[in-house]
FIKOLZA-1660 file (N, C-alpha, C; in steps of 0.1 Angstrom, whole numbers, plus 5000, padded with zeros to 4 digits):
% residues 74
   i   px   py   pz ch aa at
   1 2127 3008 0848  A  M  N
   1 2137 3005 0837  A  M CA
   1 2148 3016 0836  A  M  C
   2 2158 3012 0834  A  K  N
   2 2171 3021 0834  A  K CA
   2 2174 3025 0820  A  K  C
   3 2175 3038 0819  A  A  N
   3 2177 3045 0805  A  A CA
   3 2191 3039 0800  A  A  C
   4 2192 3037 0787  A  V  N
   4 2204 3031 0780  A  V CA
   4 2208 3042 0773  A  V  C
   5 2221 3045 0775  A  R  N
   5 2229 3057 0765  A  R CA
   5 2235 3050 0754  A  R  C
   6 2230 3056 0742  A  I  N
   6 2236 3051 0730  A  I CA
   6 2245 3059 0723  A  I  C
   7 2258 3053 0722  A  R  N
   7 2269 3062 0716  A  R CA
   7 2264 3068 0705  A  R  C
   8 2269 3082 0705  A  G  N
   8 2265 3091 0693  A  G CA
   8 2254 3100 0695  A  G  C
   9 2246 3098 0706  A  T  N
   9 2234 3105 0709  A  T CA
   9 2235 3116 0720  A  T  C
  10 2247 3115 0726  A  E  N
  10 2250 3126 0737  A  E CA
  10 2248 3140 0731  A  E  C
  11 2241 3146 0740  A  N  N
  11 2237 3161 0738  A  N CA
  11 2228 3163 0726  A  N  C
  12 2221 3153 0721  A  Y  N
  12 2210 3154 0711  A  Y CA
  12 2200 3164 0715  A  Y  C
  13 2193 3162 0727  A  A  N
  13 2183 3170 0731  A  A CA
  13 2187 3186 0732  A  A  C
  14 2198 3189 0736  A  E  N
  14 2203 3202 0736  A  E CA
  14 2203 3209 0720  A  E  C
  15 2208 3200 0712  A  E  N
  15 2212 3204 0697  A  E CA
  15 2200 3202 0689  A  E  C
  16 2188 3196 0694  A  A  N
  16 2176 3192 0685  A  A CA
  16 2170 3204 0680  A  A  C
  17 2167 3216 0687  A  P  N
  17 2161 3228 0681  A  P CA
  17 2169 3233 0669  A  P  C
  18 2182 3233 0671  A  E  N
  18 2190 3238 0660  A  E CA
  18 2190 3228 0648  A  E  C
  19 2192 3216 0651  A  L  N
  19 2191 3205 0639  A  L CA
  19 2178 3206 0633  A  L  C
  20 2166 3209 0638  A  L  N
  20 2153 3211 0632  A  L CA
  20 2152 3222 0624  A  L  C
  21 2157 3232 0628  A  K  N
  21 2159 3246 0618  A  K CA
  21 2167 3242 0607  A  K  C
  22 2179 3235 0609  A  R  N
  22 2186 3232 0595  A  R CA
  22 2180 3222 0587  A  R  C
  23 2172 3213 0593  A  Y  N
  23 2165 3202 0585  A  Y CA
  23 2154 3209 0577  A  Y  C
  24 2147 3219 0583  A  E  N
  24 2135 3225 0576  A  E CA
  24 2140 3236 0566  A  E  C
  25 2153 3240 0568  A  S  N
  25 2156 3250 0558  A  S CA
  25 2160 3245 0545  A  S  C
  26 2160 3231 0543  A  I  N
  26 2165 3225 0531  A  I CA
  26 2154 3220 0523  A  I  C
  27 2150 3225 0509  A  S  N
  27 2140 3223 0503  A  S CA
  27 2140 3207 0499  A  S  C
  28 2128 3201 0493  A  F  N
  28 2127 3188 0491  A  F CA
  28 2136 3187 0478  A  F  C
  29 2137 3197 0469  A  A  N
  29 2144 3195 0455  A  A CA
  29 2160 3193 0459  A  A  C
  30 2165 3203 0469  A  D  N
  30 2178 3203 0474  A  D CA
  30 2183 3189 0481  A  D  C
  31 2173 3185 0489  A  A  N
  31 2175 3173 0496  A  A CA
  31 2176 3160 0487  A  A  C
  32 2168 3160 0477  A  H  N
  32 2166 3148 0467  A  H CA
  32 2173 3151 0454  A  H  C
  33 2182 3162 0453  A  R  N
  33 2188 3165 0439  A  R CA
  33 2193 3153 0432  A  R  C
  34 2200 3145 0439  A  L  N
  34 2207 3133 0432  A  L CA
  34 2197 3122 0427  A  L  C
  35 2185 3123 0432  A  V  N
  35 2175 3113 0426  A  V CA
  35 2164 3117 0421  A  V  C
  36 2163 3131 0419  A  M  N
  36 2150 3136 0411  A  M CA
  36 2147 3130 0400  A  M  C
  37 2156 3126 0393  A  H  N
  37 2153 3120 0379  A  H CA
  37 2147 3106 0379  A  H  C
  38 2147 3101 0391  A  L  N
  38 2140 3089 0394  A  L CA
  38 2125 3090 0399  A  L  C
  39 2122 3102 0404  A  I  N
  39 2109 3105 0409  A  I CA
  39 2099 3110 0396  A  I  C
  40 2089 3102 0395  A  P  N
  40 2078 3106 0384  A  P CA
  40 2074 3120 0385  A  P  C
  41 2072 3126 0374  A  T  N
  41 2067 3140 0374  A  T CA
  41 2052 3139 0375  A  T  C
  42 2045 3129 0369  A  A  N
  42 2031 3129 0368  A  A CA
  42 2026 3119 0378  A  A  C
  43 2015 3123 0385  A  P  N
  43 2008 3114 0393  A  P CA
  43 2006 3100 0388  A  P  C
  44 2008 3089 0398  A  S  N
  44 2005 3078 0393  A  S CA
  44 2000 3069 0407  A  S  C
  45 1993 3057 0404  A  R  N
  45 1988 3048 0414  A  R CA
  45 1996 3036 0415  A  R  C
  46 1999 3033 0429  A  A  N
  46 2006 3020 0432  A  A CA
  46 1997 3009 0431  A  A  C
  47 2002 2996 0430  A  S  N
  47 1995 2985 0430  A  S CA
  47 1991 2982 0445  A  S  C
  48 1979 2975 0446  A  Q  N
  48 1974 2971 0460  A  Q CA
  48 1976 2957 0462  A  Q  C
  49 1983 2950 0454  A  H  N
  49 1985 2936 0456  A  H CA
  49 2001 2933 0452  A  H  C
  50 2005 2921 0455  A  S  N
  50 2018 2917 0452  A  S CA
  50 2019 2914 0437  A  S  C
  51 2034 2914 0434  A  D  N
  51 2036 2912 0420  A  D CA
  51 2029 2900 0413  A  D  C
  52 2020 2900 0403  A  T  N
  52 2014 2888 0399  A  T CA
  52 2020 2882 0387  A  T  C
  53 2031 2889 0383  A  R  N
  53 2038 2884 0372  A  R CA
  53 2046 2871 0376  A  R  C
  54 2049 2870 0389  A  S  N
  54 2058 2859 0392  A  S CA
  54 2052 2845 0391  A  S  C
  55 2039 2841 0393  A  S  N
  55 2034 2830 0392  A  S CA
  55 2018 2831 0391  A  S  C
  56 2012 2823 0383  A  P  N
  56 1998 2823 0382  A  P CA
  56 1992 2819 0397  A  P  C
  57 1998 2810 0404  A  S  N
  57 1992 2807 0417  A  S CA
  57 1993 2817 0427  A  S  C
  58 2000 2829 0423  A  N  N
  58 2000 2839 0433  A  N CA
  58 1989 2851 0429  A  N  C
  59 1982 2848 0419  A  R  N
  59 1972 2857 0415  A  R CA
  59 1958 2855 0422  A  R  C
  60 1952 2866 0425  A  P  N
  60 1939 2865 0431  A  P CA
  60 1929 2855 0423  A  P  C
  61 1921 2848 0431  A  K  N
  61 1912 2839 0422  A  K CA
  61 1905 2846 0413  A  K  C
  62 1897 2857 0417  A  N  N
  62 1890 2865 0407  A  N CA
  62 1898 2878 0403  A  N  C
  63 1908 2875 0393  A  F  N
  63 1917 2886 0391  A  F CA
  63 1909 2898 0385  A  F  C
  64 1899 2898 0377  A  A  N
  64 1893 2909 0371  A  A CA
  64 1887 2916 0383  A  A  C
  65 1883 2910 0394  A  A  N
  65 1876 2918 0404  A  A CA
  65 1886 2925 0414  A  A  C
  66 1899 2921 0412  A  A  N
  66 1908 2925 0421  A  A CA
  66 1911 2941 0417  A  A  C
  67 1905 2946 0407  A  R  N
  67 1906 2960 0402  A  R CA
  67 1920 2963 0402  A  R  C
  68 1928 2956 0395  A  C  N
  68 1943 2959 0393  A  C CA
  68 1946 2972 0385  A  C  C
  69 1955 2980 0392  A  C  N
  69 1958 2992 0387  A  C CA
  69 1973 2994 0382  A  C  C
  70 1980 2983 0383  A  C  N
  70 1994 2983 0380  A  C CA
  70 1996 2986 0364  A  C  C
  71 2008 2995 0361  A  I  N
  71 2011 2997 0349  A  I CA
  71 2014 2986 0341  A  I  C
  72 2021 2975 0346  A  H  N
  72 2023 2963 0338  A  H CA
  72 2011 2955 0334  A  H  C
  73 2000 2959 0339  A  H  N
  73 1989 2951 0334  A  H CA
  73 1979 2961 0326  A  H  C
  74 1984 2972 0321  A  R  N
  74 1976 2980 0313  A  R CA
  74 1979 2978 0298  A  R  C
% end
């Protein structure tokens, strides 16, 4: 199979080590500064099932046994 060149990736292999250094030098807080207010400060659990509010037909047959941990069901 012939390698396909994608425009914009030229010289990436040569620049990768420097790009990695720059990437790793940025803290999580700095990288996400504009959205930090959207990230919860306390740990939480995500639902393991689809949104059950949409329709009763979408709910598991034995809803109590599904061990729902969604905030909207507490």
